[in-house]
C-alpha positions, 0 to 999 in steps of 0.5 A: 755487069750493071743491074737495075732494080726497080722499086715501087714508091710507097708513101709514108703518109698515115692513112686518113683517119676514119671520121665517126658517124654523124649524130643519130638517135639523139646521140652525139656520136663524134663525142662518143667516139672521142670519149672511147678513144680518150679512155683507150689512151688513158685507162685511168679515166674509166674509173667512176664512182656513182653515189646515191644519198637517201633519207627517210621521210615517213613510214616506207617513204624515202627520197634519194638524191643523185647529184655528184659522182667521181669520174674521168679523174675528177669530181663531177656533178649532174647539171641538176640534182635528181630526186627519186621517191621510193615507197610501198603501195597501200597493199604493202602498208605504204603511202604509195609516194613512189615506186617500190625499190624493186621496181626501181631495179627493173627500171634501171635494167630497162634504162640501161638496155635502152641507152645501150641500144641507142648508142650502139645503133648510132655508132653503127649508123642505124636510125631507130624509130622505136625502142620499148622495154617491158621488164617484169620480176617475180618475188615471193614476199614470204622471204622479206616478211620472215615467214619462210627461210626457204624463200629468198628475199629478192626476185626469183627471176627477171624477164625483159622484152625489148621492142625495137624498130629502125632502118635496118634489117631484123637481124641487125636490130637483134644484134644491136640488142644483144650487144647492148645486153652484153655491155649493160652494167646493170645486166652484169650486176644482176647476173654476175653479182657484186660485193655489197657492204653496209656500214652503220653510223649511230 
């Protein structure tokens, strides 16, 4: 007895690779996806070390320079050196030549959240119309002035208010903000802490 078995022909070709979304919100989305894929394939490329070099000018005024850093397996550098002046306002005995260091901290959180929102929205095909962040921090100066051992030196609390508008429903925009917060390096440092060492050369 002869039995004929019918089989369904199956192609061995790999499925077509899904193309990344086009650039959006000023984000080069194809390059963003290519970077993610490259790091996924070579985890060592994810190791970065950023640096800030600061020098005292006078009083409470200092200047920090951000130029070079290590990442993607080699030394890198910004297209140009970025400078940031830090100082105290007159009410805190400074010359007001720049924001206070604790204000830079608030700015860093805002910038980190906003950049994350832009990237994630672009990756999800959402065009943004507006993103604004207001970040406030409450601090009791009795701590840094040495007037009370019961008061901490830093912020007692920080609040960030994000305003976002785009061509997506409110729920999707809120999801994008939540994902940006979950992936924010600065939010992570502030909420989970990080070991800090201070060396001295004299």
